[in-house]
Every structure is written in structure tokens, then in C-alpha cells.
MDAnalysis code that builds the backbone (N, CA, C; Angstrom):
import MDAnalysis as mda
import numpy as np

u = mda.Universe.empty(471, n_residues=157, atom_resindex=np.repeat(np.arange(157), 3), trajectory=True)
u.add_TopologyAttr("name", ["N", "CA", "C"] * 157)
u.add_TopologyAttr("resid", np.arange(1, 158))
u.add_TopologyAttr("resname", ["MET", "ARG", "PRO", "TYR", "LEU", "ASP", "LYS", "VAL", "ILE", "PRO", "ASP", "ALA", "TRP", "LYS", "ALA", "ALA", "SER", "ALA", "TYR", "SER", "ASP", "ALA", "VAL", "ALA", "ARG", "ALA", "THR", "ALA", "ASP", "GLN", "GLY", "LEU", "THR", "THR", "ALA", "GLU", "ALA", "GLU", "PHE", "ILE", "LYS", "VAL", "ARG", "ALA", "SER", "GLN", "LEU", "ASN", "ALA", "CYS", "ALA", "PHE", "CYS", "LEU", "ASP", "LEU", "HIS", "SER", "ARG", "GLU", "ALA", "ARG", "ALA", "ALA", "GLY", "ILE", "PRO", "GLN", "GLN", "LYS", "LEU", "ASP", "VAL", "LEU", "PRO", "ALA", "TRP", "ARG", "GLU", "SER", "ASP", "LEU", "PHE", "THR", "GLU", "ARG", "GLU", "LYS", "ALA", "MET", "LEU", "ALA", "ILE", "ALA", "GLU", "ALA", "ALA", "THR", "ARG", "MET", "PRO", "LEU", "GLY", "GLU", "GLU", "ALA", "LYS", "ALA", "ASP", "LEU", "ALA", "ALA", "ALA", "ARG", "GLY", "LEU", "LEU", "GLY", "ASP", "ASP", "VAL", "PHE", "ALA", "ALA", "ALA", "GLU", "TRP", "VAL", "ALA", "LEU", "THR", "ILE", "ASN", "MET", "PHE", "ASN", "ARG", "LEU", "SER", "ILE", "LEU", "SER", "GLU", "HIS", "PRO", "VAL", "ARG", "PRO", "ARG", "ASP", "ALA", "GLU", "GLY", "ALA", "LEU", "VAL", "ARG"])
u.atoms.positions = np.array([
    [-2.928, -28.797, -10.563],
    [-2.863, -27.364, -10.807],
    [-3.871, -26.657, -9.895],
    [-3.412, -25.620, -9.244],
    [-4.272, -24.874, -8.335],
    [-5.163, -23.925, -9.129],
    [-6.330, -23.592, -8.575],
    [-7.187, -22.624, -9.277],
    [-6.588, -21.221, -9.210],
    [-6.768, -20.473, -10.265],
    [-6.356, -19.064, -10.266],
    [-7.404, -18.297, -9.466],
    [-6.990, -17.743, -8.346],
    [-7.928, -17.047, -7.471],
    [-8.628, -15.904, -8.189],
    [-7.903, -15.221, -9.077],
    [-8.482, -14.097, -9.808],
    [-9.554, -14.539, -10.797],
    [-9.461, -15.778, -11.269],
    [-10.442, -16.288, -12.235],
    [-11.648, -16.924, -11.530],
    [-11.407, -17.555, -10.385],
    [-12.491, -18.244, -9.677],
    [-13.437, -17.246, -9.016],
    [-12.895, -16.161, -8.489],
    [-13.725, -15.132, -7.858],
    [-13.360, -13.791, -8.490],
    [-13.866, -13.547, -9.686],
    [-13.471, -12.338, -10.422],
    [-13.869, -11.035, -9.733],
    [-14.951, -11.041, -8.956],
    [-15.341, -9.814, -8.254],
    [-14.292, -9.416, -7.216],
    [-13.696, -10.398, -6.559],
    [-12.627, -10.100, -5.599],
    [-11.409, -9.558, -6.342],
    [-11.103, -10.129, -7.509],
    [-9.987, -9.641, -8.317],
    [-10.233, -8.202, -8.763],
    [-11.454, -7.908, -9.187],
    [-11.778, -6.538, -9.603],
    [-11.594, -5.572, -8.435],
    [-12.015, -5.997, -7.250],
    [-11.859, -5.149, -6.063],
    [-10.375, -4.965, -5.722],
    [-9.590, -6.040, -5.834],
    [-8.157, -5.943, -5.568],
    [-7.486, -5.022, -6.580],
    [-7.895, -5.121, -7.822],
    [-7.334, -4.254, -8.864],
    [-7.705, -2.794, -8.632],
    [-8.949, -2.552, -8.235],
    [-9.382, -1.180, -7.939],
    [-8.609, -0.628, -6.740],
    [-8.401, -1.457, -5.732],
    [-7.600, -1.067, -4.563],
    [-6.180, -0.694, -5.000],
    [-5.573, -1.535, -5.834],
    [-4.222, -1.273, -6.317],
    [-4.151, 0.036, -7.097],
    [-5.138, 0.285, -7.940],
    [-5.180, 1.541, -8.696],
    [-5.305, 2.741, -7.764],
    [-6.137, 2.603, -6.730],
    [-6.320, 3.689, -5.764],
    [-5.018, 3.951, -5.007],
    [-4.314, 2.895, -4.623],
    [-3.032, 3.056, -3.926],
    [-2.026, 3.742, -4.844],
    [-1.981, 3.345, -6.114],
    [-1.042, 3.966, -7.064],
    [-1.310, 5.462, -7.212],
    [-2.578, 5.829, -7.332],
    [-2.925, 7.251, -7.462],
    [-2.581, 8.022, -6.188],
    [-2.974, 7.475, -5.056],
    [-2.755, 8.162, -3.782],
    [-1.272, 8.300, -3.457],
    [-0.490, 7.273, -3.738],
    [0.932, 7.341, -3.417],
    [1.663, 8.287, -4.367],
    [1.241, 8.339, -5.617],
    [1.837, 9.310, -6.553],
    [1.521, 10.728, -6.086],
    [0.300, 10.927, -5.587],
    [-0.076, 12.247, -5.072],
    [0.765, 12.655, -3.862],
    [1.291, 11.675, -3.138],
    [2.136, 11.959, -1.963],
    [3.608, 12.151, -2.341],
    [3.938, 11.973, -3.630],
    [5.302, 12.224, -4.074],
    [6.142, 11.003, -4.365],
    [5.542, 9.820, -4.325],
    [6.271, 8.602, -4.655],
    [6.324, 8.464, -6.173],
    [7.519, 8.291, -6.733],
    [7.639, 8.172, -8.181],
    [7.323, 6.751, -8.629],
    [7.051, 6.605, -9.905],
    [6.797, 5.281, -10.469],
    [8.014, 4.392, -10.282],
    [9.206, 4.924, -10.523],
    [10.424, 4.127, -10.355],
    [10.580, 3.666, -8.903],
    [10.309, 4.543, -7.957],
    [10.415, 4.162, -6.541],
    [9.421, 3.062, -6.197],
    [8.200, 3.185, -6.702],
    [7.200, 2.140, -6.459],
    [7.654, 0.812, -7.057],
    [8.264, 0.858, -8.239],
    [8.726, -0.378, -8.869],
    [9.899, -0.993, -8.115],
    [10.798, -0.182, -7.563],
    [11.863, -0.719, -6.723],
    [11.255, -1.526, -5.571],
    [10.251, -0.972, -4.930],
    [9.589, -1.645, -3.810],
    [8.962, -2.950, -4.279],
    [8.260, -2.902, -5.401],
    [7.566, -4.092, -5.909],
    [8.536, -5.199, -6.296],
    [9.628, -4.834, -6.946],
    [10.599, -5.855, -7.348],
    [11.271, -6.460, -6.124],
    [11.690, -5.621, -5.173],
    [12.393, -6.161, -3.997],
    [11.486, -7.054, -3.169],
    [10.255, -6.660, -2.930],
    [9.333, -7.513, -2.168],
    [9.072, -8.813, -2.923],
    [8.927, -8.731, -4.227],
    [8.675, -9.933, -5.029],
    [9.874, -10.872, -5.003],
    [11.095, -10.321, -4.947],
    [12.277, -11.161, -4.791],
    [12.233, -11.907, -3.461],
    [11.946, -11.177, -2.393],
    [11.932, -11.787, -1.061],
    [10.850, -12.852, -0.938],
    [9.719, -12.623, -1.601],
    [8.613, -13.579, -1.555],
    [8.751, -14.690, -2.586],
    [9.753, -14.595, -3.452],
    [9.972, -15.566, -4.527],
    [8.735, -15.700, -5.416],
    [8.166, -14.558, -5.773],
    [6.994, -14.538, -6.650],
    [7.464, -14.319, -8.088],
    [7.593, -15.397, -8.828],
    [8.118, -15.332, -10.190],
    [7.240, -14.480, -11.098],
    [5.924, -14.626, -10.988],
    [5.020, -13.875, -11.856],
    [5.187, -12.370, -11.644],
    [5.199, -11.928, -10.382],
    [5.331, -10.499, -10.089],
    [6.730, -9.991, -10.416],
    [7.751, -10.822, -10.233],
    [9.104, -10.423, -10.621],
    [9.180, -10.183, -12.120],
    [8.589, -11.060, -12.905],
    [8.580, -10.892, -14.354],
    [7.884, -9.586, -14.728],
    [6.716, -9.376, -14.178],
    [5.924, -8.186, -14.482],
    [6.635, -6.905, -14.035],
    [7.053, -6.857, -12.783],
    [7.575, -5.602, -12.237],
    [9.020, -5.316, -12.640],
    [9.764, -6.321, -13.026],
    [11.086, -6.049, -13.604],
    [10.929, -5.331, -14.938],
    [9.965, -5.768, -15.749],
    [9.695, -5.078, -17.011],
    [9.198, -3.659, -16.756],
    [8.295, -3.496, -15.796],
    [7.759, -2.172, -15.489],
    [8.834, -1.267, -14.881],
    [9.748, -1.842, -14.120],
    [10.849, -1.055, -13.552],
    [11.743, -0.506, -14.666],
    [12.058, -1.348, -15.637],
    [12.871, -0.876, -16.768],
    [12.118, 0.200, -17.542],
    [10.835, 0.007, -17.733],
    [10.028, 1.011, -18.448],
    [9.983, 2.332, -17.678],
    [10.088, 2.262, -16.341],
    [10.077, 3.469, -15.503],
    [11.458, 4.125, -15.427],
    [12.438, 3.536, -16.119],
    [13.758, 4.149, -16.174],
    [14.803, 3.575, -15.237],
    [14.483, 2.505, -14.531],
    [15.477, 1.891, -13.649],
    [16.471, 1.128, -14.522],
    [17.755, 1.439, -14.394],
    [18.753, 0.750, -15.214],
    [18.838, -0.746, -14.881],
    [19.113, -1.542, -15.895],
    [19.240, -2.985, -15.712],
    [20.286, -3.319, -14.654],
    [21.371, -2.567, -14.602],
    [22.418, -2.846, -13.619],
    [21.872, -2.788, -12.193],
    [21.025, -1.819, -11.905],
    [20.451, -1.734, -10.556],
    [19.538, -2.918, -10.273],
    [18.798, -3.364, -11.269],
    [17.951, -4.545, -11.081],
    [18.810, -5.790, -10.868],
    [19.935, -5.856, -11.579],
    [20.821, -7.017, -11.451],
    [21.410, -7.143, -10.054],
    [21.751, -6.029, -9.426],
    [22.394, -6.079, -8.108],
    [21.414, -5.818, -6.959],
    [20.149, -5.731, -7.263],
    [19.142, -5.400, -6.246],
    [19.195, -6.293, -5.009],
    [19.381, -7.608, -5.131],
    [19.453, -8.411, -3.899],
    [20.602, -8.010, -2.972],
    [21.626, -7.363, -3.516],
    [22.781, -6.939, -2.720],
    [22.842, -5.418, -2.605],
    [21.700, -4.759, -2.568],
    [21.667, -3.297, -2.560],
    [22.418, -2.684, -1.386],
    [22.422, -3.349, -0.267],
    [23.117, -2.807, 0.910],
    [24.637, -2.821, 0.726],
    [25.115, -3.636, -0.191],
    [26.552, -3.770, -0.437],
    [27.019, -2.922, -1.619],
    [26.129, -2.122, -2.205],
    [26.440, -1.393, -3.429],
    [26.321, 0.116, -3.232],
    [27.143, 0.848, -3.948],
    [27.063, 2.307, -3.956],
    [26.230, 2.825, -5.125],
    [25.584, 1.927, -5.864],
    [24.790, 2.331, -7.033],
    [23.501, 3.056, -6.661],
    [23.007, 2.815, -5.468],
    [21.684, 3.300, -5.084],
    [21.771, 4.602, -4.294],
    [20.835, 5.514, -4.583],
    [20.763, 6.764, -3.830],
    [20.232, 6.489, -2.430],
    [20.381, 7.458, -1.549],
    [19.847, 7.297, -0.189],
    [18.327, 7.111, -0.221],
    [17.667, 7.817, -1.112],
    [16.210, 7.691, -1.222],
    [15.828, 6.291, -1.724],
    [16.551, 5.785, -2.701],
    [16.287, 4.424, -3.186],
    [16.537, 3.401, -2.078],
    [17.586, 3.592, -1.314],
    [17.875, 2.689, -0.198],
    [16.755, 2.726, 0.836],
    [16.191, 3.903, 1.060],
    [15.067, 4.008, 1.996],
    [13.873, 3.197, 1.477],
    [13.615, 3.287, 0.175],
    [12.504, 2.524, -0.417],
    [12.735, 1.029, -0.249],
    [13.954, 0.592, -0.486],
    [14.268, -0.832, -0.384],
    [14.194, -1.321, 1.057],
    [14.593, -0.479, 1.997],
    [14.479, -0.842, 3.414],
    [13.008, -0.995, 3.807],
    [12.169, -0.119, 3.296],
    [10.730, -0.217, 3.570],
    [10.177, -1.505, 2.969],
    [10.566, -1.806, 1.727],
    [10.103, -3.038, 1.080],
    [10.466, -4.261, 1.916],
    [11.698, -4.297, 2.392],
    [12.143, -5.452, 3.174],
    [11.424, -5.546, 4.515],
    [11.276, -4.416, 5.196],
    [10.613, -4.434, 6.505],
    [9.161, -4.866, 6.380],
    [8.480, -4.386, 5.350],
    [7.063, -4.721, 5.168],
    [6.857, -6.159, 4.719],
    [7.910, -6.773, 4.197],
    [7.806, -8.138, 3.687],
    [8.241, -9.163, 4.725],
    [9.239, -8.822, 5.499],
    [9.774, -9.745, 6.512],
    [9.193, -9.388, 7.870],
    [8.112, -10.024, 8.209],
    [7.459, -9.761, 9.483],
    [7.828, -10.839, 10.489],
    [7.812, -10.593, 11.771],
    [7.538, -9.328, 12.431],
    [8.739, -8.393, 12.346],
    [8.515, -7.159, 12.739],
    [9.577, -6.167, 12.699],
    [10.577, -6.409, 13.828],
    [11.816, -6.619, 13.450],
    [12.890, -6.729, 14.429],
    [13.480, -5.356, 14.687],
    [14.443, -5.304, 15.566],
    [15.068, -4.023, 15.915],
    [15.771, -3.392, 14.718],
    [16.444, -4.201, 13.889],
    [17.125, -3.661, 12.707],
    [16.115, -3.061, 11.731],
    [14.993, -3.766, 11.512],
    [13.954, -3.250, 10.605],
    [13.353, -1.961, 11.160],
    [13.140, -1.918, 12.471],
    [12.598, -0.703, 13.077],
    [13.557, 0.471, 12.909],
    [14.838, 0.214, 13.050],
    [15.837, 1.273, 12.855],
    [15.864, 1.715, 11.394],
    [15.785, 0.753, 10.465],
    [15.735, 1.097, 9.042],
    [14.515, 1.954, 8.726],
    [13.371, 1.598, 9.294],
    [12.146, 2.354, 9.046],
    [12.234, 3.762, 9.625],
    [12.810, 3.879, 10.800],
    [12.961, 5.206, 11.407],
    [13.877, 6.090, 10.552],
    [14.954, 5.517, 10.045],
    [15.860, 6.278, 9.183],
    [15.167, 6.659, 7.874],
    [14.407, 5.724, 7.303],
    [13.685, 6.012, 6.053],
    [12.664, 7.119, 6.268],
    [11.944, 7.057, 7.370],
    [10.948, 8.099, 7.669],
    [11.613, 9.462, 7.839],
    [12.762, 9.480, 8.499],
    [13.489, 10.725, 8.683],
    [13.952, 11.322, 7.363],
    [14.343, 10.477, 6.447],
    [14.801, 10.939, 5.143],
    [13.644, 11.365, 4.246],
    [12.574, 10.571, 4.232],
    [11.481, 10.760, 3.275],
    [10.389, 11.707, 3.768],
    [10.205, 11.826, 5.055],
    [9.053, 12.545, 5.600],
    [7.852, 11.614, 5.653],
    [6.863, 11.985, 6.422],
    [5.716, 11.106, 6.660],
    [4.930, 10.750, 5.408],
    [4.717, 11.721, 4.511],
    [3.867, 11.462, 3.343],
    [4.468, 10.414, 2.411],
    [5.715, 10.604, 2.018],
    [6.353, 9.654, 1.097],
    [6.612, 8.328, 1.810],
    [6.989, 8.388, 3.084],
    [7.204, 7.170, 3.866],
    [5.930, 6.320, 3.898],
    [4.811, 6.933, 4.225],
    [3.543, 6.196, 4.273],
    [3.166, 5.685, 2.888],
    [3.418, 6.478, 1.852],
    [3.125, 6.040, 0.490],
    [3.922, 4.783, 0.154],
    [5.197, 4.779, 0.506],
    [6.040, 3.616, 0.235],
    [5.539, 2.388, 1.002],
    [5.115, 2.581, 2.234],
    [4.578, 1.441, 2.994],
    [3.303, 0.900, 2.353],
    [2.448, 1.780, 1.831],
    [1.236, 1.323, 1.147],
    [1.574, 0.483, -0.088],
    [2.568, 0.918, -0.843],
    [2.986, 0.141, -2.014],
    [3.508, -1.229, -1.577],
    [4.315, -1.253, -0.524],
    [4.859, -2.520, -0.030],
    [3.750, -3.450, 0.455],
    [2.792, -2.912, 1.172],
    [1.658, -3.730, 1.622],
    [0.909, -4.321, 0.436],
    [0.700, -3.507, -0.569],
    [-0.093, -3.928, -1.720],
    [0.621, -5.006, -2.529],
    [1.914, -4.837, -2.800],
    [2.608, -5.854, -3.586],
    [2.700, -7.163, -2.818],
    [2.807, -7.101, -1.506],
    [2.825, -8.338, -0.731],
    [1.519, -9.106, -0.894],
    [0.401, -8.397, -0.956],
    [-0.885, -9.067, -1.193],
    [-0.887, -9.730, -2.565],
    [-0.442, -8.990, -3.594],
    [-0.446, -9.543, -4.947],
    [0.561, -10.683, -5.093],
    [1.685, -10.609, -4.399],
    [2.628, -11.736, -4.415],
    [1.943, -12.991, -3.908],
    [1.243, -12.872, -2.820],
    [0.589, -14.042, -2.243],
    [-0.512, -14.573, -3.156],
    [-1.240, -13.679, -3.788],
    [-2.282, -14.100, -4.730],
    [-1.664, -14.890, -5.889],
    [-0.579, -14.393, -6.445],
    [0.060, -15.076, -7.578],
    [0.722, -16.384, -7.160],
    [1.347, -16.396, -5.991],
    [1.983, -17.626, -5.516],
    [0.940, -18.699, -5.248],
    [-0.141, -18.337, -4.548],
    [-1.182, -19.320, -4.255],
    [-1.894, -19.803, -5.517],
    [-2.010, -18.932, -6.503],
    [-2.650, -19.304, -7.766],
    [-1.686, -20.019, -8.705],
    [-0.410, -19.986, -8.380],
    [0.629, -20.540, -9.254],
    [0.541, -19.950, -10.655],
    [0.415, -18.621, -10.699],
    [0.404, -17.937, -11.995],
    [1.709, -18.236, -12.730],
    [1.629, -18.645, -13.977],
    [2.850, -18.997, -14.710],
    [3.561, -17.769, -15.271],
    [4.848, -17.905, -15.452],
    [5.636, -16.900, -16.159],
    [5.822, -17.440, -17.569],
    [5.322, -16.693, -18.535],
    [5.421, -17.140, -19.924],
    [6.699, -16.582, -20.557],
    [7.309, -17.353, -21.432],
    [8.545, -16.897, -22.081],
    [8.321, -15.627, -22.897],
    [9.343, -14.756, -22.884],
    [9.316, -13.504, -23.638],
    [10.594, -13.393, -24.452],
    [10.517, -12.625, -25.520],
    [11.716, -12.377, -26.319],
    [12.497, -11.202, -25.721],
    [13.578, -10.802, -26.375],
    [14.447, -9.743, -25.860],
    [13.728, -8.416, -25.706],
    [12.675, -8.192, -26.503],
    [11.910, -6.942, -26.418],
    [10.770, -7.033, -25.418],
    [10.571, -8.195, -24.815],
    [9.517, -8.352, -23.823],
    [8.206, -8.894, -24.360],
    [8.152, -9.192, -25.654],
    [6.912, -9.727, -26.236],
    [6.808, -11.222, -25.915],
    [5.590, -11.672, -25.696],
    [5.369, -13.086, -25.422],
    [5.824, -13.929, -26.608],
    [6.489, -15.035, -26.261],
    [6.914, -15.984, -27.285],
    [5.797, -16.999, -27.446],
    [5.390, -17.217, -28.669],
    [4.273, -18.152, -28.906],
    [4.770, -19.461, -29.404],
])
């Protein structure tokens, strides 16, 4: 079993948490909604195969009002008409920030997203994507477990 990085160096975890809180406040001030931030977090966590963050942010996405159907088809968002243009821009940003380096298709997606969102919301979305990628890596390297939950989301003991 690998050490939990957040437990072994708690001061670094506190700093990472404070950074995340600052990003959440700053991006909300730029016009990014909680639901949009959760779309980014869930999609990046899917791409990174971070089970812990997927569990957490899928619950938070539902709490932010994202319908279960959209979460169910999220891996195929480009093939669906369920998503608004703004949501598609958020998902394109999530994918570009997660799949490095930037290829020509990702650059085109980012340019289109920036044109739709404007600089403030575009930059806010990129900050959220950067931040969740850091937390995905922290959870993956720590092998944070996903604990069973009941239908209401409460931990099963």
C-alpha cells in the first residue's frame, strides 16, 4: 500500500487545499458556475482514471444540478446533443488541459472555447482543469480508496 501523500505531508495538503479554495473563489468571480466547474472536474477525472475524484465530483456534479443523464453520456459528449455550446466548451477545455501536449485539434477546440466564453471565463475554466489534474495525480499516486455508498450517497459501513 502506498502512503497517502496528504497524510504524510499534511502541510503540503493544507497548501493544496488552500490553493484549490482560492481557485474556486477566483473562478466563480470570473463567471464560472459550480456546475461548469464540476463538468470539468468529472471529465478530467475520467480521462485520468481517478476513481476517488470521479466518486467525489460525480456526487458534487449532481448536487450542482447536473442531470444524471449528462453524467452517464459524458465520455461521448461530442456525439450527443444533450450538452449546450457552453458546456461543450468546458469539456473541450478539460480534455485539452488533461491530454498534453496540445495538438492541432486541441488548439482549435481551445480557440473556439475562448471565442465563445471570452477571456475571463475561458481562463477560469483552464484554472479549474489545471487544479483537478493536480488532485487526480495526488489521489492516483496515493491510491485513495473509493468507499461504498448507498443510493443516497452515504457511506456504507
